[in-house]
C-alpha positions as CSV (number, residue, x, y, z in Angstrom):
1,M,-9.0,30.2,-27.4
2,K,-12.1,32.6,-26.5
3,K,-13.1,33.2,-22.8
4,N,-16.6,32.6,-23.9
5,D,-15.8,30.0,-26.3
6,I,-17.3,27.6,-23.1
7,N,-20.6,29.8,-22.9
8,K,-20.8,29.5,-26.9
9,L,-21.0,25.8,-26.6
10,E,-22.6,25.9,-23.6
11,K,-25.9,27.5,-25.5
12,I,-25.7,25.7,-28.6
13,I,-26.2,22.6,-25.6
14,E,-29.5,24.9,-24.2
15,E,-30.7,25.6,-28.1
16,L,-30.8,21.5,-28.3
17,R,-32.7,20.9,-25.0
18,S,-35.1,23.8,-25.0
19,E,-38.7,23.0,-26.3
20,K,-37.8,24.3,-30.6
21,G,-34.6,22.4,-29.9
22,C,-33.9,18.2,-31.3
23,P,-36.0,15.9,-29.7
24,W,-32.8,13.3,-29.6
25,D,-30.5,15.8,-27.5
26,K,-34.4,16.3,-25.7
27,D,-34.7,13.2,-24.0
28,L,-31.1,12.8,-23.4
29,S,-31.4,11.4,-19.5
30,L,-28.0,10.8,-17.5
31,E,-29.2,7.1,-18.2
32,K,-29.1,7.3,-21.5
33,L,-25.8,9.7,-22.2
34,A,-24.2,7.3,-19.1
35,P,-23.5,4.3,-21.9
36,L,-22.6,7.3,-24.5
37,T,-19.9,8.3,-22.1
38,I,-18.2,4.6,-21.9
39,E,-18.2,4.3,-25.2
40,E,-17.1,7.8,-26.1
41,S,-13.6,7.5,-23.7
42,Y,-13.2,3.6,-24.9
43,E,-12.8,5.9,-28.8
44,L,-10.6,8.1,-27.0
45,L,-8.8,5.5,-25.6
46,D,-8.2,3.9,-28.5
47,A,-7.1,7.2,-30.5
48,I,-4.4,7.9,-27.6
49,E,-2.9,4.3,-28.0
50,K,-3.0,5.3,-32.2
51,K,-2.1,8.8,-31.5
52,D,-3.6,10.3,-33.9
53,N,-3.9,13.6,-32.8
54,K,-6.7,14.3,-34.8
55,K,-8.9,11.5,-33.2
56,I,-8.0,12.8,-30.5
57,I,-9.1,16.1,-30.7
58,D,-12.8,15.0,-32.6
59,E,-13.0,12.1,-29.1
60,L,-12.2,15.0,-26.7
61,S,-14.8,17.3,-28.3
62,D,-17.3,14.6,-27.8
63,I,-17.5,14.1,-24.0
64,L,-16.9,17.5,-23.5
65,S,-20.1,18.1,-24.6
66,H,-20.8,15.0,-22.9
67,I,-19.5,17.1,-19.8
68,I,-22.7,19.6,-20.5
69,F,-25.1,17.8,-21.2
70,Y,-24.7,16.8,-17.5
71,F,-24.9,20.1,-16.3
72,Q,-27.5,20.5,-18.8
73,I,-29.6,18.1,-17.7
74,G,-28.8,17.7,-13.4
75,N,-30.1,21.2,-13.8
76,S,-32.7,20.8,-14.9
77,A,-33.7,17.6,-13.1
78,N,-32.6,19.9,-10.2
79,Q,-30.5,17.1,-8.9
80,F,-27.5,19.1,-9.1
81,N,-25.2,22.3,-11.5
82,K,-22.1,23.3,-13.5
83,Q,-21.2,25.4,-9.7
84,N,-21.9,21.8,-8.0
85,I,-19.4,20.1,-9.9
86,I,-16.5,23.0,-10.7
87,D,-16.9,24.1,-7.0
88,H,-16.6,19.8,-6.2
89,A,-14.1,19.4,-8.7
90,I,-11.8,22.3,-6.9
91,Q,-11.9,21.2,-3.3
92,K,-10.4,17.5,-3.8
93,L,-8.1,18.7,-6.5
94,I,-6.5,20.9,-2.9
95,D,-7.8,18.4,-0.5
96,R,-5.9,15.8,-2.7
97,H,-2.9,17.5,-2.8
98,P,-1.5,19.2,0.2
99,H,2.1,18.7,-0.6
100,V,1.4,21.3,-3.2
101,F,-1.8,23.5,-1.4
102,D,-1.1,23.7,1.8
103,K,2.2,25.7,3.3
104,S,2.3,23.8,6.3
105,F,2.7,20.0,4.8
106,K,6.0,19.1,5.8
107,N,6.5,16.4,3.1
108,K,7.9,16.1,0.0
109,F,6.6,13.4,-2.4
110,N,9.7,12.2,-5.3
111,T,7.2,9.4,-7.0
112,P,3.4,8.5,-7.8
113,E,3.8,5.9,-5.2
114,E,4.8,8.2,-2.3
115,V,1.9,10.2,-3.6
116,E,-0.6,7.3,-4.1
117,Q,0.2,5.7,-0.5
118,N,-0.6,9.0,1.3
119,W,-3.5,9.4,-0.8
120,N,-4.4,6.3,0.8
121,L,-3.4,8.2,4.5
122,L,-5.6,11.8,4.2
123,K,-9.1,8.7,3.4
124,G,-7.5,7.0,7.0
125,K,-9.0,3.9,5.5
126,K,-7.3,1.4,3.7
127,P,-10.0,1.1,-0.3
128,E,-13.2,-1.1,0.4
129,I,-13.8,-4.3,-1.3
130,S,-17.0,-3.7,-0.9
131,D,-16.7,0.5,-1.9
132,E,-15.5,-1.8,-4.9
133,L,-18.5,-4.6,-5.6
134,S,-20.8,-1.5,-5.6
135,F,-19.0,-0.2,-8.7
136,S,-20.3,-1.2,-12.1
137,G,-19.0,-1.5,-15.1
138,P,-16.7,-3.3,-18.0
139,S,-15.7,-6.5,-16.0
140,G,-12.1,-6.2,-17.1
141,I,-12.3,-2.6,-15.1
142,S,-14.3,-4.2,-12.6
143,A,-12.3,-7.1,-12.0
144,E,-8.9,-4.8,-11.8
145,R,-10.4,-2.3,-9.3
146,I,-10.9,-5.5,-7.0
147,I,-7.9,-6.4,-7.0
148,K,-5.7,-3.8,-7.4
149,T,-7.9,-3.3,-3.5
150,M,-6.8,-6.4,-2.7
151,L,-3.7,-6.3,-3.6
152,Q,-3.3,-3.6,-1.3
153,F,-5.0,-5.1,1.6
154,G,-1.9,-8.1,0.5
155,I,-3.5,-10.0,-0.6
156,T,-1.4,-12.6,-3.9
157,I,-1.8,-15.5,-5.8
158,D,1.1,-18.0,-5.3
159,E,1.6,-18.7,-9.1
160,K,3.4,-22.2,-8.3
161,K,0.2,-22.9,-6.8
162,I,-2.1,-22.4,-9.7
163,M,-3.1,-26.2,-10.9
164,K,-3.6,-27.4,-14.4
165,N,-6.9,-28.8,-13.3
166,E,-7.9,-25.5,-13.7
167,L,-9.1,-25.6,-16.4
168,E,-11.0,-26.9,-15.5
169,N,-13.4,-23.9,-14.8
170,P,-12.8,-20.9,-16.9
171,K,-14.6,-18.6,-14.6
172,D,-11.3,-19.1,-11.9
173,L,-8.0,-19.2,-13.9
174,L,-10.0,-16.0,-16.0
175,F,-9.3,-14.3,-11.8
176,Y,-6.7,-16.0,-11.2
177,I,-4.8,-14.8,-14.2
178,Y,-6.3,-10.7,-14.6
179,F,-5.2,-11.0,-10.9
180,L,-2.2,-12.5,-11.5
181,M,-1.2,-9.6,-13.7
182,I,-2.4,-6.6,-11.8
183,Q,-0.4,-8.8,-9.6
184,R,2.7,-7.5,-11.7
185,G,2.3,-4.6,-12.9
186,Q,-0.1,-5.4,-15.9
187,S,-3.4,-3.5,-16.9
188,P,-5.4,-6.6,-17.9
189,E,-7.4,-4.8,-19.7
190,I,-4.4,-2.4,-21.3
191,E,-3.2,-5.6,-22.5
192,F,-6.1,-7.3,-23.9
193,R,-7.0,-4.7,-26.0
194,S,-3.2,-5.0,-27.6
195,K,-3.7,-8.8,-28.2
196,L,-6.9,-7.6,-30.3
197,E,-5.2,-4.9,-31.7
198,G,-2.5,-7.5,-32.8
199,I,-4.8,-10.3,-34.3
200,K,-6.5,-8.0,-36.1
201,K,-3.9,-6.5,-38.0
202,E,-2.4,-9.6,-38.8
203,I,-5.7,-11.6,-40.0
204,K,-5.9,-7.7,-42.6
205,K,-2.1,-8.7,-44.1
206,I,-3.4,-12.2,-44.7
207,E,-6.2,-10.8,-47.0
208,K,-3.7,-8.6,-48.1
209,K,-1.4,-10.6,-48.9
210,E,-3.9,-13.2,-50.2
211,G,-6.7,-11.1,-51.3
212,L,-9.2,-12.7,-49.3
213,S,-11.4,-11.6,-47.2
214,F,-11.4,-12.8,-44.0
215,E,-15.0,-15.4,-44.5
216,K,-13.0,-17.3,-47.0
217,L,-9.7,-18.2,-45.3
218,E,-7.4,-21.3,-44.3
219,K,-9.3,-21.7,-41.2
220,N,-6.0,-23.6,-39.8
221,K,-4.6,-20.1,-40.5
222,I,-6.2,-18.1,-38.4
223,K,-6.2,-20.6,-35.8
224,R,-1.9,-20.0,-36.0
225,I,-2.7,-16.3,-35.5
226,L,-4.8,-17.0,-32.6
227,F,-2.9,-19.8,-31.2
228,P,0.2,-19.5,-32.3
229,D,2.8,-21.9,-31.2
């Protein structure tokens, strides 16, 4: 990579946002860009799951462009600038890794779990549920963050106590399912995405086998994919 590649990308985005640039890019704000970044992040996740290297590069390039847009939007609004973010990132990484950067630090960690425990100690407190409640994001991710915080507080649920009558309230049942999966070390977001991908693949197989579009397939065959015995 040439040393000026990032500078060249910054110049291109700066030109897009200039008076003679693109009306759409000039109109971008943090609020308008944020949902697009979420979408790009999910597209990156999809590319990684599919091990599509070309697509991974494509999505990472979009996210990199978004980051530079954030730099320039924040700077033009006098909210923050690139250097603020870089300085903060540097300090945050150093502070979170005393076992790497602090020569006087005596503890040695052999597992990611030990490092994570130390992060909580460095914060000087357990994670606050109120902090997670203020997070606004996809429901699956929000639920995962809240439940992980509860588990760190030692709050768990007994699988044996989940009664059949919970089916009467699907919202409660969904919460229990999320709780159980995360308690078992699974990610509902990832597992559900995997489930959906499996369903889509099975439907495509039937479409190809029978030479019919989804709308023309027998409903019972679709139900067997959705709800296997």
